[in-house]
N, C-alpha and C positions, 0 to 999 in steps of 0.2 A: 315892892308893891305886888309883884306876881306871887310872892309867898303868901301875902295876905289874901289874895284872891283864891289861892289854893286852899287856904284854911277855911274860907267861907264856903267854897264848894264842898269841902269835907263835912262841914256842919249841915249843909242842905242834904247831902247824901245820907247822913246818919239819921235823918228824919223822913227819908223817901217813903211815900205811901205804898204799901203793898196790899194786894188783894188777899182774901182768906186762903189758907192752905189748900182747900179743896179746889178753889178757882185757879190757883197756880198750876195744879196738876191738870185741870181741864184744858187750860190754855196750851200747856206743853203738848198734851196728847192731840189736841185739835190740829196742831201744825205738824204732827207726825214726828216730833222730836223725842229722843230717848233721854233718860237721865244722864247717861254717859256723855251725850253731845253737849248738854247744858253745862255739865261739870267741866268738860274740856274747854268750852268757850269762856267760862268764868274763871278757869284755872284753879278749881277747887276739887276736892275729892267727891266721888260719886255719893258716898254716905252723907256728905254735907248737903247736897241738893235734895236727897231723899228726906233728910231731917226738916228742911224748909217746907217740903210739900206735905209732910205729916203733921207739922206744927210743933214738933219737939224742940226745934231751934229756930232762931231768926237770923237772917244774914246781917253781917256787920260791914262797915266801910272797909275797903273801897268796893267790895263785891256787891253791897246792897244797892248802890246806885245803878250799876250795870244790870243787876237782876231786875230792878224796878223798870229800867228802860226796856228790857226784853219783854216783860209782862205787859207794859203799856202798849208796845207795838203789836203784840199778839192780841190784846183786847180790842184793838182797832180792827184787826182782821176777823176776829171771831167774837163779836159781842154776845153777851149772855142772852139767851132766848128762852121763851117758855118751853116746857118739856115737850109739848105737843106740836111745836112749830116745826115745819118742814125745813130742811136745810136749803139755803138759797143756791140757785144755779147761776152760772155766768151768763151774761147777756151777750152771747156769741153765736156764731153760725154753727151748723152741723153739716156733716158728721165729724167726729173727732179725727185729728190728723193720724193717719196710719203710720206706724213706725216699722212696719215690716212688709215686704212684698210677698204675695201669696205664692204657693207652689204653682206649677203649670196648670194643674187641674183646677186651681182656684181662680184662674184668669189673671188679670193684670192688677198691679197695685196702683196706689195713687201716685201721680206724678208730682213734681215740684210745683207746677202751676196750680194743682188742685188744692194746695194749702190754703188758698184764699177762700175756698168753699168749706174748709174743714173747721171743726171746732177746736178750741184751745184747751189743752190739757192743763188742769189747774191744781192738782194735788202736789204735796211736797214729798221729798224723800230725804233720808238721812244717811250720813256717811258711816255710821256705826251699824248697830243692829236695830232696824226699825221694828216697831211693835206691829206684828202681823195681824191681819184680820183673822178672827176666830175661824177655825175650820169646822164647817157644819158636819154633824153626823146624821143629818136628817134623812135624805132619801136612802142612804146605804143601810141604815140600821133597821129599816122597815123590811117586812117580808116581801119577797118578789110578788108582783101583781099576778093575778090569775091569768092563764094563757087564753083569755077570751078577748075578742075585740068588740064584743057587743055590750054597751053600757046597760045597766039595769034600770036607770031612772029615765022616765019619759018627760019629766018636767024640769029639766035642768035649765039654769040661767047662769049668766056670767057671775062668778063668785060662789055659786052653789057647789058644795062638795059631794062627791060620790064615793062612798065606801073607802074613805081614807083609812089605811091600816092603822090599827091601834099602836100608839107609841111613836108615830111618825111626826116629829116636830116640823114646824113650818119652815124654819131656816131663814125666815125673813123677819126683820124687826121694823121695816119701813112699810106702812100701810099702802104706799103706792105700789108695792111689789108683793102683795100678800099672796098671789097665786104662783110665785116662784119665778125663776129666771127665764124659763123657756116653755114652749109647748110644741107637741108633735101634732100637726094638723092632718086629719084623715077624714075619709068619707065612708059612711056606713048606712046602708038602706036609704040612700039619698040625702042623708043629713051630714053636715060638716061638723066635726067634733075636734076639740083641742084637748089633747091629753097633757096634763101638767104633772109636776112632781107630787108624790104623796097620794096618788090615786085620784086626784081631782080631774074631772072632765067638764069642759065648758061647751055649751052650744055656740056655734058660730053662725051668725045670721048673714055674713058677707056673701054676696053673689059674684063678686069680681075681686081681682087682686087689689086694686086701689081701695075698695071698701074693706078688704081684709086688713090692710095696713091701718086704715082709719079705726077699725074696731080694736085692733091690738093696742093702739095708743090711748084710746078713749075709754075702753071698757074692760080689757083683758086683765089689767093690773099685773103685767109681767115686767120683769126687770130685776136688777140686782144692785144692792147698795154699793157705794164706792168702797174701794179697798184701802185707801190711804188718804189721810189728811183732808184737804179741801178738794179732792178729786171729783170726778163726775161718776154718776152711777152708770152701770152697764145698760146698753140698749136691749130691749126685748129680742129674743131669738125665736123664730118660727122654723120648725123642721117640717118640710113638706113631703108627705108620702107620695107614691105614684098615683094613688087615687086622687089626692089633693091636686097634683099637677094637672091631671086630666080635667078636674072640675074647673080649674082656673085658667084653662087654655094654654098650658105650658107643655112642652114635649116631655115624655117620660124618660127619654134618653137623648143624649146629644149625638149628632152626626160626627163623623170623623173630622170634618172641617170645623165644626163647632168645638170639638175637643181640642183641636190644635189652637184655635183662637181663644179658648177658655171662656166662651160666652155665646149666647144666642145672638143672632143679628140684631142690629139696632132698629131695623124696620119691622121687627116682630110685633104682632098685633097687641100683645100684652104690654110691651114697652110703650106703644102708642097710647094705650089706656092710661098708663101711669103718667105720661106726659100731659095728656088732656086734663088729668086730675091735679096737675101742678106738683107731681112727685118727681124727684130727680134720682138718678143713679150715680154712684161714684164712677170714676174713670176706669175702674176695673170692669164695668159693665154688668150685665145680668149673667152671672156665672154660678158655679156651685156654691159660692159664698157671696151673696149679693147684699148690698146695703141700699135701702130706699129711704129718702129723707126729703124734708123741706127745710129751707133756711129758717133759723130760729126767729121767733117773734118774741121780743122781750127776753125773759129767762126760760121760755118753754122750749124744750128739745123735742124734735119730731123725727125720730129715726128708728127703723126696724131692720134687723138683719135676717136674712133667709139662709137656711142650710138645706141643700137638696141632695140627699144620700144617693139617689139613683144617677146623679151626675158625677159621682165619685167624690163627693165632699168629704166622706168618711173613709180615708185610705185604709184598706184592709190590713196593711202592715202594722198599723197602730191602733185601729179601732176594731180589728177582727171582723166578726160577723154582725156588728152593730147595725149595719144598713138593712139586714134581713130580719131584724127583730120586729115583733108586733109593736104598735104605737105605744102602749102603756109601758112596755119593757124598755123601749128606746128612750122614752121620757125619763125613766128611772136612771138608765146608764148616763145619759147626758146631764141629767139633773145632779147626780152625785159628782160628776166631774166639775160642773159649774159651781156647785156649792163649796167644793174643796179646793179647786184651782181658780177658775174664773169662767164666766160665760165664754164659750169658744168664739174666737174672732176669725177663724180660718182653720188651717191645718194645725196639728199639734205644734209644729215648728213656729208658725206665725203666732199662735197663742202663747208659746213660751216667751217670745220676744215682747209681745204685748203686755204680758204679766210684769216684765221688768219695768215698763213705762207706767203701768197702772199703780205699781207700788212706789215708784219713784218718778212722779210726773216732772216734766222739764221746767214748768213754770207754775206760778201761783197767782191767786187773785188779790187785787188791791181795790179799795174803793176810791173812785175818782172824787177828788176834793170839790170839784165844781158841780158835777152832776149827781154825785152820790151813787152812781151805778158801778157795779163791780166790773172790772176789766182786767186784762192780762197785765202782769207786771212787766216792766221794761227789762229787768234782769232775770236771770235764770234762778231756779231754786238752788240754794246752796247745797253742794254735794251731788247734784244731778248731772246728767250728761248734757243738759240744756236742750233748747228747742231748735237750734241751728246745727246742721252737720259740719264736720270739719272739712274745710276746703280740700278737694282732691290733691291739689298741688302742695298742701302743707303736710302730707303724710310722709313719715320716714320711709325712704325707699326699701329698707330691709323688711318692713312690716307688711307691705302690700303684696297681693298675689300678682302673678304674671298678667300682663295686659293692662295694668292700672295706668291711668294718665300720667302719674309721676315718673313712669318708666318709658314714656313714649320715645325718648331719644336713644334708648338702647339699640344696638345693632339687631337687625332681624335675625331670628333663630338663635339669639344669644341665650345660653342656659346659665342661670345664676347658680353659683355654688354656695356652700355654707357661709362663706365670708361676705356674701352679698344678700342673703335671704334668711329671715327667721323661719325656722322649720320646726315648730313644736307640734308634734302629733303623738297619737297614742301608740303603744307598743304593737309591733308585729314581728316577733322574734322567736326563733327556735334553734335548737342544737341537736346533734346526734346524742343518743343515750350512751352512757358509760357501760362497761362490762358489768359493774356491780348493779347498776339500775336494770339491766336486762335480766338479772336473776330474780327480780321482784315480779309479782304477778299482775299488778294493776297500775293503770294510769288514772289518777284522780284529778278532776278539774274543780277548782273553786272559783267563784265569781264574786267580785266586790259589788255590793248593793249600791245602786245610785252613785257610782264612783265619781262621775263628773259633777254631780250635785255636791258631794262631799268635798271635792276639790275647790268648789266655789265658796264654801262656807268659811267665813272669816278672812277671805283673801282680799288683800289691799290692791285695788286696781286703779289705773289712771282714769281721771274724769275729764281731762281737757287735752289740749295739744301737747306734743312732746317738745322737749328742749334738747338740742344736740350739744354734747360735751365731749371734749378730748381728754384722754388719759384720766378718767375720773377714779376716785376711790370708791370701791364697791360698797353700796348701802343696801343690805337685804330688806330694808323697809321701804325702799323707793321703787315703785313700779316702773318698768321700762324694758328696753331691749339693749343687751350688752354684747359688744364684740370682744371676745376673750378666748384665749387658748387654754383648753382644758385637757389637752392630750397628755399632760403629765400626771393626771389622776390615775393611780394604780389601784385597782380593786382587790389586789392581793393583800393589801395592807390598808385598812381604813379605820377610822374612829367610829365606834358604836357607843354613843353616849360620851363618856369621858375616857374610855379605854380603847387602846389600839388593839385590833384583832387581825389575825391572818386568815385569809380565805383563799379558795381556789378561784382566782379571777377568771380563768378560762371557762368556767361553768356559769358565769354571771353575765347578763347583758350590761352594756354601758348604760348608765342612767341619762346620758346626754343626747342620745339619738334614738329615733323610733325603731330602727332596725337593730339596735343594740350594738352597733359597731363603735369601736373606740375612735374618738376624734383624732384627726391627723394634723390639725392646725387651728388657727383662729376661726371661730364661727359665732353666729348671732344666737343668743339665748335669752329667754325671758328670765325675770328676776328669780323665781323659785328654783330654776335649774342651777343658776350660778350660786345661789345661797346653799344648795345641797352640796356642791363641790367643796365649799368652805366647811360645811358641817362634817364632811368626811375627813377633814383634817388637812386640806390642801390649800395653798395660797392661790388667790385669784387676782389677776391684774388686768382689768379691762383696758383695751386699746382706745375705744370710744364707746359712746352710749347715746341712746335717745331715752330720756327720762321724763317722767310726768310729776311735777311738783304738786299739782292739784290732784289729790287722790283720796280714796276712801273705800269703805267696805260696801260697795254698791250692790253686791249680789246677796247680801245676808238675808234680807227679807224675802227675796225670791227663793233662796234655798229653803228657808224655814217653812214657807207656805207649801212648796212642793214636797218637802220631807213630811210635813204633817199630813198632807193628802195621801201620800204613799203609806205611811204607818197606820193611819186610820182605816184605810181600805184593806190593808193586809190583816189588821186586827179583826175586821168584819169577816175575813176569810179564815179565821182561826189561827193566825200566826201573830202572836203577841211579841212585844219587844223585850220582855223579861223572861223568856223561856230558857231553861237549861239547855246545853248543847245537844244532847240526845233528843230531848223533847222538841227542840227547834227543827232538827232534821226530820223528825217524824211529822211535825206539823206542815213542813214544806212539801212533803210527799203527797202529790195529787191535790194541792190546795186550789188549783184552778177549777177542778171539777165540783167543788163545794158550791160554787155560785159562778157559773161561766160569765154572767153579765158583769159582776163586779171584777172578775179577772180582766175584762176589757178595760175597765177604768184603770187598773194597775198598769196595763200596757200603755194606755194613753198618757198617764202621768210620767212614766219613764221616757216615752217619746218626746214629751214636752220639754224635759231637761235637755236631752241631746239635740233635739231640733232647734230649741231656742238658742243654744250656744252656737250651733252651726250657722244660724241666721246672722250672727254677729260678723261673719265674713262671707256673706252671700256673693256668689259669682254671677256673671252675666247670664241671662236666660234668653238668648237669641235676640229677637227684635232687631235684626240687622246690625248688631254690635260688631265693632272691629277693634282689635288691640290698640290701646292708646286712647280710646274714647271712654268717657264716663258711662256708667250704666246706672240703671234705675235705683239700685240699692244704695248707691253712694249718696243719695239725696236725703237720707234719714240720719238723725243723730246716733241711732243705735247700730250704725255700721261701724263696728269696733273690732277689727281683727286682733288688736293688741290684747283686748280683754279675753277673747277666745283663746289666744296663745297662752296667756297666763294661767287660765283654768286648766288647760290640757297639760301644761308643764307641771303644775302642782299635782294633778291627778297621777301623772306618770311617776313623779318623785315620791309621792305617798306610797305607791305600790312598791317601788324599788326599796324604799326604807324598810318596809315589812319583809321583803325578800331577804335583805341583808341581815336583819335581826334573826330571821328564821334560820338562815344558813350558819350564822355565828353560833347559835344555840344548839342546832340539831345536826349540822353537817349535811343537810339536804339542800339540793339546788333545783331550780325549776327546769323542766324539759322544754316548755314552750309558754309563750305569753301572747295573748291577743287582746289588745285593749285592756279590759278589766278582768280577764279570765287567765288563771295561772294553772298549769298542769305539773303535777309531781308524780314520780314513781313511788309506789307504796306497796307494802306487804298485804294490805287489806283494801276493800272497796270503798271504805268510808273516809271522809276527811278526818275523823277522829283517829284513824290509823296512822296518821303522820303529823297532825297538829299537836304540839307539845302542851296538852292540858295537864295540870296537876291539881288534883282535888277540885276539879271543876273550874279552875282558873287558867286563863290563857297566858301565853308568853307576853309580858308587857311590851307594847309597841309592835307586836307581831300580828299574825292573823287571828281573828276572833270570830267564831260563829255567831250569827245573829241577824236580825232583819234591819237594824238601823243603818242608815247610809254610812259607808266606810267599813262596815263589817262584811263578812263573807257568808255565802251559802254554797251548797253542793251544786255544781254545774253538771257533772256527769262522770261516769266511770267506764273505762274500757280496759280490755286486757293489754298487757305489754306486747303480746304476740300480735294483736290487732295493729298496734302502732308500727311495729317493725314490718309487718306484711304490707301495710299501706305505703310506707316509705319505699319499700323495695319494689312494689308494683309500679309505682310512678317514678322510680329512679330519682327520688328526691330525699336524700338523707336528712335534710333540714326542713322537711315539710312541716308546716305549723299545725300540729295536732290539736292545739287549743280550738281551732276553727271547727273541728268535727267531734270534739269530745262529748258533746251533749247526748247525741243519739248514735254516733258511729257512722252516720251516712257521709260519704266523702263525695263532694262536688266541687266544681270550679278549681281544680288543681292546676297550679302554675309551677312547673318545675324549672322555669327559667328558659325554656326553649321558645 
């Protein structure tokens, strides 16, 4: 009888109704799914799904029934709507749940208890390569605004444009945000003005901060469309100048006590004004990055973020002189960053972490069958990190930093060794120069572009909790931490491709430790490190491991958006991705001076990469914390030290692989390595004097000059005599010269004393 039922089911499946090809593609894209994901789920080839969406072919049983079921479910989530209909928003409270704690200058982050006040993240993410939101070329492609702070129009109104430079696209397809993602609020001749992207200036009628927030939400038309699937749009951002702070009764600068607290006192008169007007502040308070909101009514969000440069909201290490720019130019800089990365949510580190969540929201929306109202789904978005953090006591002891609650029973002052602690960090290695190298004239440093972003690209990372296994067979495709002895790997004889080659192992750093020392016994390593040992031709036998069977390429979309932002901005500065080696070196020479404001954006994008990855393992930030107690960052799903370790591991291995290829082909070995910078001795001052280019083509798998992430640029050149003199002066024969190769200035020398 069961065979008859199966036959009937097959007949029904063969006639399953499918929407038109265009609708199939729309539904997939609406949920943020890639063709690869659909193909994997249905166990067919990518080309098969592509054919179904183009109408060239039609699915056949048994895939047809499963495909129809997928499309039916997606149609329930994303019903077809008129072209001019606005995207629905969730009926939830605001503001959105923060996934990252701000830096000290940004005050405090949301606590776990504040989640009840926070909105629900609703967009999806995919485990392969998500379709990234297009990177706008808008504000960057336009000429810089004139260096005047005086508007020419005296009859401006909200929405009216003032001298928008020709060729400046709006960068916004949603009429709700037609004036851009943000505005710089300034006061001139007694009038409050809002400088938006593209040269737009708005008159601001607000006389107080509560009325400014009201005006922003009702009239300013500021904000940014969602970046992924059914996510939520970005809240409008207001950047307040010193004149605006004075107008609205706020201090121009914070006192030392306020800097330490990261906020102004709760009894400040402006906060009282907000309270009387029924506005609320998040638990981080009113600091350099403040969020002002009201709980949502129906589907309407009411939330505005403030950025206050004079309170050190824009860290000079990452934003350069942005805080000193005139309002129009500051709007341009931050507008380019917002269009190409996202509207800032705090420091570049906080924004880097928030971008991961914006592209891969932890949950999605479903329509309640009884009320018809959209609500948060009970389960997490497939492939996301979810909306709940991993319980502190469920973390593998080897993956957590010292002081974590899971280590509370360790003896006081216990120092964990390699067999107890996963220690995947970037290189800090150097060696004395050989006699042959001392006869050369120059030390040339090359630097890998966006090295950690390139390390994240295509990396398979764990998405859930780890499973402990004893004596496992190593699987290079399985993310995790492995206790394995790699001390037998001899760099004097390794596999390069399919061939065994002999090298001078004494001149190479070990790929398994940040200091380049050869391991002496079992140690914990992330998957990319162990996989590289096998790639070099050596057997690996893990003793135990913590592996994550739920995994995916979580960082792909994050990498792609930051890569595109970096490349687009560098192209605006005259450095294109397809330049010949010599032309590339010439284009990089002095590129920052061509447009200093866009150079700020480049710096901020690179800081977003490093800072976002660093936030994945954020440490305690005071607040009376004691070892063994949980700290604030542990309460977010994006506290993931295992993902950070995997990215750093892969970045270090990528660099070592290039070094080995270069040594095998040229016989040249590095003098020093610091993170993503490598120094070689060379006869000439240019990278072209030692990189093995032949007819314009680089060594396959070796170093290649170019601006794309993973390629290298010229970091700096110094004389060999300079290097020897510095090491002799500080009595440090292994002083890391990569730290000082850029301009030759030697600071912070540590010779071990």
